[in-house]
C-alpha positions in Angstrom: 99.9 -223.2 31.9 98.4 -222.1 35.1 100.3 -221.3 38.2 98.2 -220.5 41.5 99.1 -218.9 44.3 99.3 -220.4 48.0 99.8 -224.5 47.0 102.7 -225.7 47.6 105.1 -227.2 44.8 106.2 -230.4 44.3 110.1 -231.1 44.9 112.2 -231.5 41.5 109.8 -230.0 39.8 111.0 -230.0 35.9 109.5 -228.7 32.6 108.6 -231.7 30.0 108.0 -230.2 26.5 105.8 -227.2 27.7 104.2 -229.2 30.9 105.3 -229.6 34.1 106.0 -233.0 35.5 107.2 -234.4 38.7 108.6 -237.3 40.1 107.2 -239.3 36.6 103.8 -238.3 36.7 102.2 -234.9 35.4 101.4 -232.3 37.4 101.2 -228.2 36.8 101.6 -226.6 40.1 97.9 -226.7 40.6 98.5 -230.0 41.8 101.5 -229.2 44.0 98.7 -230.1 46.9 98.3 -233.3 46.3 100.4 -236.3 48.4 102.2 -238.3 46.4 101.0 -242.3 46.3 102.7 -245.4 46.0 101.9 -246.6 42.5 100.9 -250.6 42.8 99.6 -251.9 40.1 97.5 -254.7 41.3 96.4 -253.5 44.8 96.0 -249.8 45.3 96.1 -248.2 48.1 92.7 -246.3 49.3 93.2 -242.5 49.3 93.5 -240.9 52.3 90.8 -239.9 54.5 91.9 -236.0 54.5 91.8 -236.0 50.8 88.4 -237.6 50.6 87.4 -235.0 53.2 88.8 -232.0 50.9 86.8 -233.5 47.8 83.5 -231.0 48.3 84.8 -227.9 46.5 84.6 -224.2 47.6 85.2 -222.5 44.1 87.2 -224.4 41.5 90.7 -222.9 40.9 89.7 -224.2 37.0 86.8 -225.6 34.9 85.4 -225.8 32.0 83.7 -228.4 29.0 85.9 -229.4 27.0 88.1 -232.9 27.4 91.2 -234.0 25.2 92.5 -237.2 25.4 95.4 -238.5 23.9 94.2 -235.9 20.7 90.8 -237.4 21.2 88.0 -234.3 21.9 84.8 -234.9 23.5 82.0 -232.8 25.9 82.8 -233.5 29.3 82.9 -231.2 32.4 85.7 -230.6 34.6 87.2 -228.6 37.7 90.5 -228.7 39.4 89.6 -227.9 43.3 91.4 -228.3 46.4 94.5 -230.1 44.3 92.0 -232.4 42.7 91.3 -233.2 39.0 87.6 -233.8 38.9 86.2 -235.4 35.7 82.3 -235.8 35.2 82.0 -239.5 35.8 80.7 -240.3 32.6 84.1 -239.0 31.4 85.9 -241.1 33.3 84.0 -244.5 32.0 83.1 -243.6 28.8 86.4 -241.5 27.2 89.1 -243.3 30.0 87.3 -247.0 29.9 86.9 -247.1 33.8 84.3 -249.1 34.9 82.1 -247.8 38.2 81.8 -250.5 40.7 78.9 -250.6 43.8 79.6 -248.4 46.5 77.5 -246.8 49.7 79.3 -243.8 50.6 79.1 -240.6 47.8 82.4 -239.1 48.3 84.3 -242.1 47.1 84.0 -244.3 43.8 85.8 -247.7 43.4 86.8 -248.0 39.5 87.9 -250.8 37.9 90.8 -249.5 35.1 93.3 -252.2 34.0 93.2 -254.1 37.5 92.0 -257.4 38.0 89.1 -258.5 39.9 89.4 -256.9 43.8 92.1 -254.4 42.5 89.7 -251.5 42.4 91.1 -247.7 42.7 89.3 -245.9 45.3 88.7 -242.2 43.8 87.2 -239.3 45.5 84.0 -238.1 44.6 82.1 -235.1 45.2 78.8 -233.3 43.2 79.0 -229.9 41.9 76.4 -228.4 39.4 74.8 -231.2 38.4 77.8 -233.5 37.9 79.4 -235.7 39.7 83.2 -235.5 39.7 85.9 -238.3 40.0 89.3 -237.3 41.4 91.8 -238.7 38.7 94.8 -237.7 40.1 95.8 -241.3 41.9 95.2 -242.5 38.2 97.4 -239.8 36.6 100.0 -240.3 39.3 100.1 -243.9 39.2 100.4 -244.7 35.1 102.6 -241.2 34.4 99.7 -238.9 32.3 100.6 -235.5 31.8 97.6 -233.0 32.3 97.0 -229.5 31.4 94.3 -226.8 31.8 93.9 -224.6 29.0 91.0 -222.1 29.0 87.9 -224.4 28.7 89.7 -227.1 27.4 91.3 -230.3 30.2 94.3 -232.3 28.1 95.2 -235.3 29.2 98.1 -236.6 27.5 98.8 -241.1 28.6 102.0 -242.7 27.8 101.6 -245.0 24.5 100.5 -248.3 24.6 101.2 -251.0 22.1 98.5 -253.9 21.3 100.4 -257.3 21.2 97.4 -259.2 20.0 93.4 -259.1 19.0 91.5 -262.1 19.8 87.9 -263.0 19.1 86.0 -265.7 20.7 82.7 -266.9 20.6 80.6 -266.8 23.5 77.3 -268.5 24.7 74.9 -266.0 23.4 77.6 -263.3 22.0 81.1 -262.7 21.1 84.4 -261.5 22.8 87.0 -259.0 21.3 90.2 -259.2 23.2 93.1 -256.7 23.2 96.5 -257.6 25.0 98.4 -254.5 25.5 101.5 -253.8 26.5 100.0 -251.2 29.6 97.0 -249.3 30.4 95.8 -246.8 27.8 92.9 -244.5 27.9 90.0 -246.1 26.1 86.4 -244.1 23.9 84.1 -246.3 23.5 81.6 -244.5 21.2 77.9 -244.6 22.2 76.1 -246.7 20.1 73.7 -249.4 20.0 74.7 -251.3 16.6 78.5 -250.2 16.1 81.6 -250.8 18.1 83.7 -247.7 17.8 86.9 -248.1 20.0 89.4 -245.7 20.4 92.7 -246.2 22.3 96.2 -244.0 22.2 98.0 -246.9 21.1 100.2 -248.1 18.5 100.4 -252.2 16.8 102.7 -253.8 14.7 101.3 -254.3 11.1 101.0 -258.1 11.8 98.9 -257.6 14.6 96.4 -255.3 12.5 96.4 -257.6 9.4 95.9 -260.2 11.4 92.8 -258.4 13.3 91.3 -257.6 9.9 91.3 -260.5 8.3 89.4 -262.4 11.0 86.1 -263.3 9.9 83.0 -261.5 10.7 81.0 -263.5 13.6 77.3 -263.9 13.9 77.2 -260.7 16.8 80.9 -258.6 16.0 81.3 -257.7 11.9 84.3 -257.8 10.3 87.1 -255.3 11.9 88.4 -252.2 10.4 91.6 -250.3 12.2 92.4 -246.7 11.3 95.2 -244.4 12.5 93.7 -240.9 14.1 96.0 -238.6 15.8 98.3 -241.0 17.4 95.7 -243.5 18.2 94.2 -246.4 16.8 90.6 -247.0 15.9 88.7 -250.0 15.6 85.1 -250.4 14.1 82.9 -253.0 13.3 79.1 -253.6 13.2 77.5 -255.4 16.0 74.2 -257.0 16.8 74.1 -255.8 19.9 75.2 -252.5 22.1 79.1 -253.7 22.8 79.9 -253.3 26.8 83.8 -252.4 27.6 85.9 -253.7 30.9 89.2 -253.7 31.3 92.0 -256.2 33.1 95.4 -256.0 33.7 96.9 -254.8 30.1 93.4 -256.3 28.6 90.9 -254.8 26.6 87.6 -257.1 26.8 84.4 -256.0 24.8 82.0 -258.0 25.1 79.0 -258.2 22.5 75.5 -260.0 23.7 72.2 -259.6 24.5 72.6 -259.6 28.5 75.4 -256.9 28.5 73.9 -254.7 31.5 76.2 -254.7 34.9 74.8 -255.0 37.8 75.5 -251.9 40.3 74.1 -249.8 43.5 76.1 -246.7 43.6 75.8 -244.2 46.3 76.0 -241.2 43.6 75.2 -238.2 46.1 73.8 -237.9 49.6 69.8 -239.2 48.7 70.7 -240.8 45.4 71.3 -244.1 45.1 71.7 -245.5 41.0 71.1 -249.0 41.0 71.0 -251.3 37.9 70.0 -255.3 37.4 68.0 -257.9 35.9 64.9 -258.4 37.3 62.8 -261.7 36.1 58.7 -262.1 35.9 57.8 -265.1 35.0 60.8 -266.5 34.1 61.6 -263.5 31.7 64.4 -261.5 32.8 64.6 -257.5 31.9 67.1 -255.0 32.9 65.8 -252.3 34.9 67.7 -249.2 36.1 66.4 -246.7 38.7 67.4 -244.0 41.1 66.6 -244.4 44.8 65.9 -240.8 46.2 65.6 -239.7 49.7 62.9 -236.6 49.7 64.7 -235.5 52.6 67.9 -234.9 50.5 66.4 -234.0 47.8 64.2 -232.1 45.8 62.0 -232.6 42.6 60.2 -230.3 40.8 58.3 -230.8 37.2 60.4 -230.0 34.3 59.6 -229.5 30.6 60.8 -228.4 27.3 61.2 -224.3 27.6 60.0 -222.7 31.3 58.4 -220.1 28.8 56.1 -222.3 26.8 54.2 -225.8 27.6 54.7 -226.5 24.1 57.7 -228.2 22.2 59.9 -231.2 22.8 63.5 -232.0 23.1 66.1 -235.0 24.2 65.4 -235.5 28.0 69.1 -234.7 28.7 68.8 -230.9 26.8 65.5 -230.4 29.4 67.2 -231.4 32.4 70.6 -229.5 31.9 68.1 -226.3 30.7 67.0 -226.8 34.0 70.1 -227.8 35.8 68.7 -230.5 37.0 71.1 -233.5 38.1 68.5 -236.1 37.6 65.7 -236.6 35.7 62.9 -239.0 33.8 60.5 -238.6 31.3 57.0 -238.0 32.5 54.0 -237.4 30.9 52.4 -238.3 27.4 52.0 -235.3 24.6 51.1 -235.3 20.9 54.1 -235.6 18.7 52.9 -233.8 15.9 52.1 -230.7 17.2 54.4 -231.5 20.2 51.4 -230.4 22.8 51.5 -231.7 26.6 48.7 -234.6 27.0 48.4 -234.9 31.1 49.0 -232.7 34.1 51.7 -231.1 34.8 51.2 -228.4 37.9 54.1 -226.6 39.0 54.2 -224.9 42.2 50.4 -224.6 41.9 50.5 -223.2 38.5 49.0 -225.2 35.5 51.3 -226.0 32.9 49.2 -228.7 31.3 45.8 -229.9 32.8 44.9 -233.1 33.6 42.8 -235.6 31.1 40.9 -238.3 30.9 40.8 -239.2 34.6 44.1 -240.4 34.2 46.8 -241.4 36.9 49.2 -238.6 38.5 51.7 -238.8 41.1 51.6 -235.5 43.5 54.5 -234.3 46.0 55.0 -231.4 48.1 58.4 -229.8 49.2 57.5 -231.8 52.5 58.4 -234.8 51.1 55.2 -236.2 51.0 53.7 -237.9 47.5 50.4 -239.1 46.7 49.8 -241.2 43.1 45.7 -240.7 42.2 43.3 -240.9 39.4 42.8 -237.0 38.8 39.5 -235.0 37.4 39.8 -231.3 37.3 36.4 -230.0 37.0 36.9 -226.2 36.2 33.4 -223.9 35.4 33.2 -220.4 33.9 30.7 -218.6 35.2 29.4 -215.5 33.2 28.0 -211.5 35.0 24.7 -212.9 34.3 24.9 -216.3 36.1 25.4 -218.9 33.0 27.7 -221.5 33.3 29.8 -223.4 31.5 32.1 -226.4 31.7 35.6 -225.9 31.1 37.0 -229.3 29.1 41.0 -229.0 29.7 43.4 -226.4 30.5 46.8 -225.2 28.3 46.5 -228.8 26.8 46.6 -230.4 23.5 43.9 -232.8 24.1 40.4 -231.3 22.2 37.3 -232.1 22.2 33.6 -230.6 21.7 33.4 -227.7 24.5 36.0 -225.0 25.8 39.4 -225.2 25.8 41.5 -222.5 28.6 44.9 -221.3 27.7 46.8 -219.2 30.0 49.9 -217.6 30.1 51.8 -220.2 31.1 50.9 -222.2 27.7 53.3 -219.6 26.3 53.1 -215.8 24.5 51.0 -217.3 21.8 48.0 -219.8 21.2 47.6 -221.0 17.8 44.8 -222.5 17.2 44.0 -226.3 17.3 41.1 -226.6 15.0 40.4 -224.6 12.0 36.2 -224.1 13.5 37.9 -222.8 17.0 36.2 -219.0 18.2 39.0 -217.6 20.5 37.4 -215.6 23.1 40.0 -213.2 24.5 39.5 -212.4 28.9 41.6 -209.3 30.4 41.0 -209.1 34.3 37.9 -210.9 34.1 36.1 -209.1 31.5 35.8 -210.3 27.7 38.1 -208.2 25.1 37.1 -209.8 22.2 36.2 -212.7 19.8 38.1 -213.9 17.0 37.0 -216.7 14.4 40.4 -218.9 14.3 40.4 -218.7 9.9 40.9 -215.1 10.9 44.2 -215.3 12.4 47.3 -215.5 10.7 50.4 -218.2 11.5 51.7 -216.2 14.2 48.8 -217.1 16.7 46.4 -214.8 18.9 48.8 -213.5 22.1 47.7 -214.7 25.6 46.9 -211.5 28.1 49.5 -211.7 30.7 46.9 -210.4 33.0 44.0 -213.0 31.9 43.4 -215.5 29.3 42.2 -216.9 26.5 39.0 -219.6 25.7 38.8 -221.8 22.5 35.2 -222.7 21.9 34.8 -225.9 20.2 31.5 -226.4 18.7 30.3 -224.4 21.3 27.8 -221.7 19.7 25.8 -221.4 23.3 28.9 -220.4 24.7 30.5 -218.0 22.1 26.7 -216.4 22.3 26.9 -215.8 26.0 30.3 -214.3 25.8 29.8 -210.9 23.9 32.8 -208.0 24.4 32.4 -206.5 27.9 30.9 -209.8 29.7 32.1 -210.1 32.8 33.5 -213.7 33.7 34.5 -215.6 36.7 37.1 -219.0 37.0 36.6 -221.8 39.4 38.1 -225.5 39.8 37.6 -228.4 41.8 40.4 -231.2 41.9 39.3 -234.7 42.6 40.0 -236.3 44.9 40.7 -233.5 47.4 43.6 -235.0 49.0 45.8 -233.9 45.8 44.5 -230.4 46.2 47.0 -230.0 48.4 50.1 -230.9 46.4 51.7 -228.0 44.7 53.5 -230.2 41.6 51.9 -233.0 40.0 52.6 -234.6 36.7 50.4 -237.2 34.6 50.8 -240.3 33.1 48.8 -243.6 33.7 47.5 -246.0 34.2 48.3 -246.1 38.0 49.8 -249.7 38.6 50.1 -250.5 42.7 48.3 -248.5 45.5 49.3 -249.9 48.9 51.3 -252.7 47.4 47.9 -254.3 45.7 47.5 -254.1 42.2 45.2 -251.3 40.5 45.8 -251.6 36.8 42.8 -250.1 34.9 43.9 -249.3 31.5 40.3 -248.9 30.4 39.6 -246.9 33.1 41.7 -244.5 32.2 40.9 -244.5 28.3 44.0 -246.2 27.5 43.3 -248.5 24.0 43.6 -252.3 24.5 46.5 -252.1 22.4 48.4 -249.8 24.5 47.4 -252.2 27.6 48.9 -255.4 26.1 52.0 -253.7 24.3 55.4 -254.9 25.5 58.0 -252.2 25.2 60.6 -249.9 27.5 58.6 -248.4 30.3 59.6 -245.9 32.7 57.7 -245.8 36.3 57.8 -243.8 39.5 57.2 -245.7 42.7 57.2 -245.0 46.7 58.4 -247.5 49.1 57.0 -248.2 52.8 59.9 -245.7 54.0 59.1 -243.2 51.8 61.9 -243.4 49.4 61.1 -242.4 45.6 61.8 -244.7 42.8 62.4 -243.3 39.3 62.5 -246.2 37.2 63.1 -247.5 33.9 62.9 -250.8 32.3 63.8 -252.3 29.1 63.7 -255.1 26.4 64.6 -258.5 28.1 67.7 -260.5 26.5 64.7 -262.9 25.1 62.3 -260.5 23.6 60.7 -257.2 23.9 60.2 -255.0 27.2 57.9 -255.6 29.6 53.6 -255.1 29.3 52.2 -252.9 31.8 51.2 -255.8 34.4 55.0 -257.2 34.2 55.7 -253.5 35.0 53.6 -253.9 37.8 55.2 -257.0 39.3 58.6 -255.3 38.8 57.9 -252.6 41.2 56.3 -255.0 43.5 60.0 -256.9 43.2 61.8 -253.1 43.8 59.7 -252.6 47.1 57.2 -250.2 46.1 54.1 -249.7 47.8 52.4 -247.2 44.9 53.7 -247.2 41.2 52.6 -245.1 38.5 53.5 -245.7 34.6 54.5 -242.9 32.8 55.2 -242.4 29.0 57.4 -245.4 27.8 58.8 -247.0 24.3 61.2 -244.8 22.6 60.5 -242.0 25.1 61.9 -243.8 28.3 64.8 -242.2 29.4 66.6 -241.7 32.9 68.7 -238.8 32.9 71.8 -238.5 35.6 74.8 -236.2 35.9 75.3 -235.5 32.1 74.0 -238.2 30.6 71.5 -241.2 29.7 71.7 -243.9 31.6 69.7 -246.1 30.7 69.6 -246.4 26.7 71.8 -244.5 23.8 71.0 -241.1 23.3 70.8 -242.1 19.6 67.7 -244.4 20.6 65.9 -242.2 22.9 62.8 -240.0 21.4 62.6 -236.4 21.9 60.0 -235.7 25.0 57.9 -232.9 26.1 58.2 -232.7 30.1 60.0 -235.2 33.1 60.4 -235.1 36.3 63.7 -233.3 37.6 66.1 -233.7 40.3 67.7 -230.9 42.3 70.2 -231.7 44.7 70.7 -228.9 48.0 
């Protein structure tokens, strides 16, 4: 039990089963600063302005990363500050069963939780450490929850409810499962594309469970199984589509159908709006998820798997959290076999990976300016005797005959990509040695911190011109030169739009015809006429596959972008916000090499 000095306690404070409670709901002394709110089930009172003004935390009085709701544990950041109980918003949706509704103020978030339409509960909200926290104290007070922090754990115990009926009904293009309850109860819907796993702190009469289990399987929802777990019930069944959960007064509703996207527009943080809805191209609807960003209020940075090396892959969620980004989208292409990047990644003027094949890139600076072009990097190696050699690529997994340049940004060591390479070590502008790739062990060759390596591939002339002791220098030129002033660059391709004109030409950027015509989930970045930036993910249509590149360009036009660039897609298409992917189940998302991270001031 935690008792915080300086907070007034509620009157009539009593101890119940090891927790402090007051007025029929939880409270712990650390919630004593929260004024009581009248309990009205159907039409909750709005949160007072004074409470909302306190939502931005100074320093939390308690915080942690583990949430236990009625005995069910999950990894959810939480914090208690200014007398408010904050859960990361995905904890309120995924582990309590609430639905986030559209909002225009980042410090307020209306949610639907066992209320009829129009009876939303408005929670105060704040962003801290890359997560958006929602104050659940009004829900705790209204519904008699007991809340107790202990170390890294926040435990919530809600009064048990009873499942009084389980009903299945066919819908046009889907199926619905409805649970009638004696009262509201927290719900966990496990994230899965083909399985329904619904856990709620409730009991049920044997008759109700027998009838639920006996109901025949449908085309969209398989036969139900019900398992008691730690004072709760777990309903499970196979599904043909990802299930979508919503609540009504004393009801849980789960829909299984292809068009389950819940449209909304949420002011998530100052300068960040989370939007999702269907966008139709030639009568075919596509689910579109995007973040609308004000560059004057947020910062974008390239992020990659590990700050110490350009190589490797990881889930976008892991990469974003490693860099402490509030949001992120996957970005450039990479080789899935050796996990090397295949395209431009420049961070603060340092090439993590160089551009290839004149493909499209997006560049930006700290002043909020952004530009998209097809990029060429011309690099030249010049010897002390005046010989010049073109450098094919810098820090890249794209290899062909010529010279590959690898700097310390690539990582501490370089492992040859091809067996026949000759590796030249340069320190302080002087060649130190040459090594044949087949003489190196599995550990590779160290990259000098005050120099670089040159990987010579089928280039005997260059090898002869670079003996130990030879002085060398590097020069580079960016084309078009308009991209040179931008310290941050991320590659993708092909370029889709420029000044609202379609400029899609996959062949020009040396993409295959199969890639150009493939229908698949997509990621993209775009800019609007007023300078806003859109990070966009588009998925499979309810009626078929995802968009082609041409359809993606049309979607970006409908979202209002003037310039747009395709990013890596397919299973890589991932959009991260505040601790979770908002566009897909993480179980279906591939590991990626790099992305664009969003950071809040």
